[in-house]
C-alpha positions as YAML, in Angstrom:
chain: A
units: angstrom
residues:
- id: 1
  name: MET
  ca: [2.79, -144.46, 17.73]
- id: 2
  name: THR
  ca: [2.32, -146.04, 13.85]
- id: 3
  name: ARG
  ca: [2.61, -149.54, 13.02]
- id: 4
  name: ARG
  ca: [6.26, -148.38, 11.08]
- id: 5
  name: GLN
  ca: [7.62, -146.84, 14.00]
- id: 6
  name: LEU
  ca: [6.94, -149.84, 16.11]
- id: 7
  name: LEU
  ca: [8.48, -152.12, 13.71]
- id: 8
  name: SER
  ca: [11.38, -149.81, 13.47]
- id: 9
  name: LEU
  ca: [11.47, -149.77, 17.57]
- id: 10
  name: LEU
  ca: [11.36, -153.42, 17.54]
- id: 11
  name: LEU
  ca: [14.02, -154.16, 14.72]
- id: 12
  name: ASN
  ca: [16.52, -152.10, 16.28]
- id: 13
  name: GLY
  ca: [15.96, -153.30, 19.91]
- id: 14
  name: ALA
  ca: [16.74, -156.78, 18.32]
- id: 15
  name: TRP
  ca: [19.82, -155.30, 16.73]
- id: 16
  name: VAL
  ca: [21.50, -153.83, 20.10]
- id: 17
  name: GLY
  ca: [20.18, -157.01, 21.84]
- id: 18
  name: GLY
  ca: [21.89, -159.50, 19.43]
- id: 19
  name: LEU
  ca: [24.95, -157.04, 19.43]
- id: 20
  name: GLY
  ca: [24.75, -156.77, 22.98]
- id: 21
  name: VAL
  ca: [24.77, -161.00, 23.60]
- id: 22
  name: LEU
  ca: [27.29, -161.46, 20.82]
- id: 23
  name: SER
  ca: [29.80, -158.85, 22.83]
- id: 24
  name: TRP
  ca: [29.00, -160.57, 26.03]
- id: 25
  name: GLN
  ca: [29.79, -164.09, 24.76]
- id: 26
  name: LEU
  ca: [33.41, -162.70, 22.92]
- id: 27
  name: VAL
  ca: [34.41, -160.91, 26.50]
- id: 28
  name: ASP
  ca: [33.53, -164.34, 28.08]
- id: 29
  name: TRP
  ca: [35.31, -166.23, 25.78]
- id: 30
  name: ILE
  ca: [38.26, -163.75, 25.81]
- id: 31
  name: THR
  ca: [38.44, -163.90, 29.72]
- id: 32
  name: SER
  ca: [38.43, -167.72, 29.96]
- id: 33
  name: ARG
  ca: [41.21, -168.24, 27.50]
- id: 34
  name: ILE
  ca: [43.14, -165.50, 29.82]
- id: 35
  name: ARG
  ca: [42.23, -167.31, 33.01]
- id: 36
  name: TRP
  ca: [43.11, -170.75, 31.31]
- id: 37
  name: GLN
  ca: [46.98, -169.68, 30.01]
- id: 38
  name: LEU
  ca: [47.48, -168.28, 33.54]
- id: 39
  name: ARG
  ca: [46.29, -171.02, 35.68]
- id: 40
  name: LYS
  ca: [47.65, -174.20, 33.69]
- id: 41
  name: VAL
  ca: [49.81, -176.52, 35.52]
- id: 42
  name: ARG
  ca: [52.16, -179.28, 33.36]
- id: 43
  name: VAL
  ca: [51.62, -182.58, 35.29]
- id: 44
  name: ALA
  ca: [53.10, -184.97, 33.11]
- id: 45
  name: SER
  ca: [54.15, -186.06, 29.12]
- id: 46
  name: LEU
  ca: [51.52, -187.53, 27.30]
- id: 47
  name: ARG
  ca: [53.95, -190.31, 26.23]
- id: 48
  name: ASP
  ca: [54.14, -191.04, 29.89]
- id: 49
  name: VAL
  ca: [50.44, -191.41, 29.83]
- id: 50
  name: ILE
  ca: [49.90, -193.06, 26.86]
- id: 51
  name: GLN
  ca: [52.32, -196.00, 27.87]
- id: 52
  name: HIS
  ca: [50.87, -196.51, 31.29]
- id: 53
  name: GLU
  ca: [47.65, -197.90, 30.53]
- id: 54
  name: ALA
  ca: [46.34, -198.57, 33.47]
- id: 55
  name: GLY
  ca: [46.85, -194.87, 34.76]
- id: 56
  name: VAL
  ca: [49.48, -192.78, 35.98]
- id: 57
  name: ILE
  ca: [48.98, -190.96, 39.76]
- id: 58
  name: VAL
  ca: [50.75, -187.44, 39.56]
- id: 59
  name: GLN
  ca: [51.39, -185.21, 42.87]
- id: 60
  name: ASN
  ca: [51.34, -181.86, 42.10]
- id: 61
  name: GLY
  ca: [51.72, -179.74, 45.13]
- id: 62
  name: GLN
  ca: [48.98, -181.01, 47.48]
- id: 63
  name: ARG
  ca: [46.93, -182.27, 44.97]
- id: 64
  name: VAL
  ca: [47.36, -186.13, 43.71]
- id: 65
  name: MET
  ca: [45.70, -186.51, 40.25]
- id: 66
  name: PHE
  ca: [44.99, -189.85, 38.43]
- id: 67
  name: LEU
  ca: [45.64, -189.54, 34.93]
- id: 68
  name: ARG
  ca: [44.73, -191.81, 32.14]
- id: 69
  name: TRP
  ca: [44.64, -192.07, 28.22]
- id: 70
  name: ASP
  ca: [40.88, -193.06, 27.22]
- id: 71
  name: GLY
  ca: [41.70, -193.41, 23.50]
- id: 72
  name: ARG
  ca: [40.76, -189.92, 22.50]
- id: 73
  name: MET
  ca: [41.81, -187.75, 25.65]
- id: 74
  name: VAL
  ca: [43.58, -187.60, 29.03]
- id: 75
  name: LEU
  ca: [40.91, -188.14, 31.78]
- id: 76
  name: ALA
  ca: [42.53, -186.34, 35.37]
- id: 77
  name: LEU
  ca: [40.65, -187.20, 38.67]
- id: 78
  name: ASP
  ca: [41.18, -185.47, 41.85]
- id: 79
  name: LEU
  ca: [42.17, -188.76, 43.92]
- id: 80
  name: ARG
  ca: [40.67, -186.77, 47.12]
- id: 81
  name: CYS
  ca: [37.45, -189.22, 48.35]
- id: 82
  name: THR
  ca: [34.27, -187.04, 47.99]
- id: 83
  name: HIS
  ca: [32.94, -188.67, 50.89]
- id: 84
  name: GLY
  ca: [35.56, -188.16, 53.62]
- id: 85
  name: ASN
  ca: [38.38, -186.01, 51.43]
- id: 86
  name: CYS
  ca: [40.83, -188.91, 51.83]
- id: 87
  name: THR
  ca: [43.45, -189.59, 49.39]
- id: 88
  name: LEU
  ca: [42.81, -192.60, 47.33]
- id: 89
  name: ARG
  ca: [45.38, -195.49, 46.65]
- id: 90
  name: TYR
  ca: [45.08, -197.48, 43.08]
- id: 91
  name: ASP
  ca: [44.81, -200.93, 42.74]
- id: 92
  name: ALA
  ca: [46.26, -202.12, 39.01]
- id: 93
  name: ALA
  ca: [44.96, -205.67, 39.42]
- id: 94
  name: SER
  ca: [41.29, -204.72, 40.01]
- id: 95
  name: ARG
  ca: [41.41, -201.65, 38.49]
- id: 96
  name: GLN
  ca: [39.68, -199.42, 40.92]
- id: 97
  name: LEU
  ca: [40.28, -196.62, 43.16]
- id: 98
  name: PHE
  ca: [39.96, -197.04, 46.87]
- id: 99
  name: CYS
  ca: [39.48, -194.94, 49.88]
- id: 100
  name: PRO
  ca: [41.72, -196.41, 52.95]
- id: 101
  name: CYS
  ca: [39.33, -194.13, 55.23]
- id: 102
  name: HIS
  ca: [36.12, -195.23, 54.90]
- id: 103
  name: GLY
  ca: [36.29, -198.27, 52.04]
- id: 104
  name: GLY
  ca: [34.73, -196.33, 49.05]
- id: 105
  name: VAL
  ca: [35.43, -197.71, 46.21]
- id: 106
  name: PHE
  ca: [35.35, -196.15, 42.26]
- id: 107
  name: ASP
  ca: [36.15, -197.08, 38.76]
- id: 108
  name: ARG
  ca: [38.75, -195.30, 36.59]
- id: 109
  name: ASP
  ca: [36.60, -193.13, 35.30]
- id: 110
  name: GLY
  ca: [36.09, -191.72, 38.87]
- id: 111
  name: ASN
  ca: [32.40, -193.37, 39.39]
- id: 112
  name: VAL
  ca: [31.26, -194.82, 42.73]
- id: 113
  name: VAL
  ca: [31.17, -198.39, 42.64]
- id: 114
  name: ALA
  ca: [30.65, -199.16, 46.22]
- id: 115
  name: GLY
  ca: [31.16, -197.65, 50.05]
- id: 116
  name: PRO
  ca: [29.82, -194.38, 51.60]
- id: 117
  name: PRO
  ca: [30.45, -192.05, 48.87]
- id: 118
  name: THR
  ca: [27.70, -191.02, 46.58]
- id: 119
  name: THR
  ca: [29.16, -188.42, 44.12]
- id: 120
  name: PRO
  ca: [31.55, -189.21, 41.40]
- id: 121
  name: LEU
  ca: [35.24, -188.09, 41.88]
- id: 122
  name: HIS
  ca: [35.86, -184.65, 40.62]
- id: 123
  name: ARG
  ca: [37.40, -184.19, 37.09]
- id: 124
  name: LEU
  ca: [40.03, -182.05, 36.36]
- id: 125
  name: PRO
  ca: [39.89, -180.20, 32.92]
- id: 126
  name: THR
  ca: [43.18, -181.16, 30.70]
- id: 127
  name: ARG
  ca: [44.57, -179.89, 27.80]
- id: 128
  name: VAL
  ca: [47.47, -181.51, 25.38]
- id: 129
  name: GLU
  ca: [50.20, -179.24, 23.88]
- id: 130
  name: VAL
  ca: [52.48, -180.94, 22.17]
- id: 131
  name: ASP
  ca: [54.02, -183.73, 24.40]
- id: 132
  name: ALA
  ca: [52.90, -181.90, 27.69]
- id: 133
  name: VAL
  ca: [49.19, -182.64, 29.65]
- id: 134
  name: TYR
  ca: [48.68, -179.35, 31.49]
- id: 135
  name: VAL
  ca: [45.50, -179.56, 34.01]
- id: 136
  name: LEU
  ca: [43.55, -176.40, 34.87]
- id: 137
  name: ASP
  ca: [45.00, -175.33, 38.49]
- id: 138
  name: GLU
  ca: [41.69, -174.45, 40.67]
- id: 139
  name: SER
  ca: [43.34, -173.45, 43.62]
...
């Protein structure tokens, strides 16, 4: 094999590899958009979330969520405790979420403040369209 043939083989391989990676990224992007459109669920109006500065608790079927406006976007937290899977309660005075089962405490961003839980609350992906807040339904 000559040097010219080797360079030609390497360049052609790089083109094919680059096109393969680009094609894979494109397919992944398209399928994620399709999945997002099929599984998004309207949970609240943006106006309601912004008006309630402390946050809003929303129940959608079996899932209970805490929604709040952080100044740029809507933050959605799954209100199941990461320790015992109990439904958390929100105390507006202290601006914290409390677990009635084992005494876990979380802040409004979902971080653990005290108690047995060691992992933060699960953040749910959100999307705002016009005046509606959508959450990706992962069930």
